[in-house]
C-alpha positions in Angstrom: 126.7 93.0 88.9 123.4 91.4 89.8 120.2 93.3 89.1 117.5 93.3 91.8 114.2 91.5 91.1 110.8 93.1 91.1 107.2 91.9 90.8 106.1 93.8 87.7 109.3 95.1 86.0 112.4 93.3 84.9 116.0 94.6 84.6 117.9 92.8 82.0 121.7 93.1 81.9 123.2 92.1 78.5 125.3 88.9 78.6 129.0 88.9 77.8 129.3 92.5 78.8 132.7 93.1 80.3 131.3 96.3 81.9 127.7 96.9 82.8 127.3 100.0 80.7 123.7 99.3 79.5 120.5 97.7 80.8 116.9 97.1 79.8 114.0 98.1 82.1 111.1 95.9 80.9 107.5 96.6 82.0 106.5 93.0 82.6 102.7 92.5 82.9 102.1 91.3 79.4 98.8 89.6 80.2 97.5 93.0 81.3 99.2 94.9 78.4 101.6 96.3 81.0 98.8 98.3 82.7 100.2 100.6 85.3 99.2 99.1 88.7 100.3 100.5 92.0 103.0 97.8 92.2 104.3 98.5 88.7 104.6 102.2 89.4 106.4 101.5 92.7 108.7 99.1 90.9 109.6 101.8 88.3 110.5 104.1 91.2 112.6 101.5 92.9 114.4 100.4 89.7 115.1 104.1 88.8 116.7 104.6 92.2 118.8 101.4 91.8 120.1 102.7 88.5 121.4 105.7 90.4 123.7 103.4 92.4 125.3 101.8 89.3 127.7 102.8 86.6 125.2 102.0 83.9 125.2 104.7 81.2 122.1 104.0 79.1 118.8 102.1 79.9 116.4 100.9 77.3 112.8 101.1 78.5 110.3 98.8 76.8 107.2 96.7 77.3 106.9 93.0 77.3 104.3 91.4 75.0 101.9 93.1 72.7 102.1 96.7 74.1 104.3 99.2 75.7 101.6 100.0 78.2 97.8 100.2 78.2 97.9 103.0 80.8 96.7 103.1 84.4 95.1 99.9 85.5 91.4 100.6 85.3 90.6 98.0 88.0 92.7 99.9 90.5 91.3 103.2 89.2 87.7 102.0 89.9 88.5 100.5 93.2 86.2 98.1 95.1 83.6 100.8 95.7 84.1 102.7 92.5 85.3 105.7 94.5 88.6 105.9 92.8 92.1 105.5 94.1 93.4 107.0 97.3 95.5 110.1 97.2 98.7 108.2 97.7 97.8 105.9 94.8 96.8 108.9 92.6 100.2 110.5 93.3 102.2 107.4 92.6 102.2 108.0 88.9 103.7 111.4 89.3 106.4 110.0 91.5 107.2 107.2 89.0 107.4 109.6 86.0 109.7 111.9 88.1 111.9 109.0 89.2 112.4 107.9 85.6 113.0 111.4 84.4 115.7 112.0 87.1 117.4 108.6 87.0 121.2 108.9 86.5 121.5 107.0 83.2 120.2 108.2 79.9 117.0 106.5 79.0 115.7 105.4 75.6 112.1 104.2 75.1 111.2 101.6 72.5 107.4 101.9 72.1 105.2 99.4 70.3 101.6 98.3 70.3 99.4 100.6 72.5 100.8 103.4 74.5 97.9 104.9 76.5 97.5 107.7 79.0 100.0 107.1 81.9 102.0 104.8 79.6 102.5 107.7 77.3 103.8 109.8 80.2 106.2 106.9 81.2 107.5 107.0 77.6 107.7 110.9 77.7 109.8 110.7 80.8 112.5 108.9 78.8 115.3 111.0 77.3 115.0 109.6 73.7 112.0 107.8 72.1 111.7 105.4 69.2 108.4 103.7 68.2 107.1 101.4 65.6 105.1 103.0 62.8 102.1 101.0 63.8 102.1 102.2 67.4 98.8 103.6 68.7 99.0 106.5 71.2 96.0 107.9 73.1 95.3 110.0 76.1 91.8 108.9 77.3 91.7 110.6 80.7 89.1 113.3 79.8 86.8 110.6 78.4 87.4 108.7 81.7 86.1 111.8 83.5 89.4 113.0 85.0 92.0 115.6 84.0 95.4 114.4 82.9 97.6 114.2 86.0 101.1 112.9 86.8 102.6 116.2 85.6 101.4 115.2 82.2 100.3 118.7 81.0 103.7 120.5 81.4 105.5 117.5 80.1 103.4 117.4 76.9 103.4 121.2 76.5 107.2 121.3 76.4 107.4 118.3 74.0 104.6 119.1 71.5 103.4 122.6 72.4 100.3 124.0 74.0 97.9 123.7 71.0 98.7 120.0 70.3 98.5 119.2 74.0 95.1 120.7 74.3 93.8 118.9 71.2 95.1 115.5 72.1 94.2 115.7 75.7 90.7 117.1 75.1 89.7 115.0 72.1 91.3 111.8 73.4 91.8 110.8 69.7 94.4 108.1 68.9 97.4 109.0 66.9 100.2 107.0 65.3 104.0 107.0 65.0 104.4 109.2 62.0 102.2 112.0 63.6 104.1 111.6 66.9 107.4 112.2 65.0 105.9 115.3 63.4 104.7 116.6 66.7 108.2 116.1 68.3 107.1 113.4 70.7 109.3 110.8 69.0 112.8 110.9 67.7 111.8 108.5 65.0 109.4 105.8 64.0 110.6 102.6 62.4 109.1 99.3 61.1 107.8 96.9 63.7 110.5 94.3 63.1 113.3 97.0 63.3 112.3 98.7 66.5 114.1 96.6 69.1 117.2 96.3 67.0 117.4 100.0 66.2 116.8 100.9 69.8 119.5 98.5 71.1 121.9 99.9 68.5 121.2 103.4 69.7 121.7 102.4 73.3 125.0 100.7 72.4 126.2 103.8 70.5 125.3 106.2 73.3 127.0 104.0 75.9 130.3 104.5 74.0 130.2 108.2 74.9 131.8 109.6 78.0 129.4 109.5 81.0 130.4 113.0 82.1 129.1 114.5 78.8 126.0 112.3 78.9 125.1 113.5 82.3 125.9 117.1 81.6 123.8 117.1 78.5 120.8 115.4 80.2 120.9 117.6 83.2 121.3 120.8 81.1 118.4 119.9 78.8 116.2 118.9 81.7 117.0 122.2 83.5 116.1 124.2 80.5 112.8 122.3 80.0 111.9 122.9 83.7 112.3 126.6 83.1 110.0 126.4 80.0 107.3 124.3 81.8 108.2 123.1 85.2 106.5 120.2 87.0 107.0 121.3 90.6 103.5 122.7 90.9 102.1 119.2 89.9 102.6 117.9 93.4 98.9 118.8 93.7 97.8 116.7 90.7 96.4 114.1 93.1 94.1 116.6 94.7 92.8 117.6 91.3 92.0 114.0 90.6 90.2 113.7 93.9 88.2 116.8 93.1 87.2 115.4 89.7 86.0 112.2 91.4 83.7 114.3 93.5 82.3 116.2 90.5 78.9 114.8 89.6 79.3 115.2 85.8 82.8 113.7 85.8 81.6 110.7 87.8 78.8 110.1 85.3 81.2 110.2 82.4 83.6 107.9 84.3 80.9 105.4 85.0 79.8 105.4 81.4 83.3 104.9 80.1 84.0 102.0 82.4 80.7 100.4 81.6 81.5 100.7 77.8 84.9 99.2 78.4 83.3 96.3 80.2 81.1 95.6 77.2 84.1 95.4 74.8 
């Protein structure tokens, strides 16, 4: 089997594998800390659809370089006239998260460095999640003058509950691996130098299970979670983003946030 090539993600197939049972989906914009550009989001969608056509059982999702993902690419958020992204761009994140959630193989995220905003939602779309103890999560959207979109609210509510979701989304405060485990966002946190090895060992272990049971379990759990907090209504998230970008106070806060980031 030969994996397709993409501009901003990479699919690695393990060498010397008699059967292609596992793969790695690598976010591959290390110089930009794997910031989620339009191209990267589209590549996640296309890669997820390609996995559907294969016999791969388990996919490890990770970021190349110093971070899992620094979140949505702020250059594309601001746009050339500071008016924000188009509706189609604003909706691309929701579609990428949905594609990764629904892809046929089981997905395991290995999270390190910074995992910010939309990057956290990409990780949350994976079936299982491991992170380094030094990982830094944050959800800065409200400080950026926009509500959390990409079906982020229901996804977080069903993972960590409503109170924790409100706190982390509204305060925008960073939190680490140990707290993420306590909240239920992570399966476990491990030392930095153990993360990739532990994640790959888990992927290998899971790939030894029968695919029928893997799929049945994944589909059943996802169906139950959709009953608890479905994401179907979030097709209108892009419109909410557009409304925020027309709100005077939100625009002021966004401009201040972007200006402060430019000074750092």
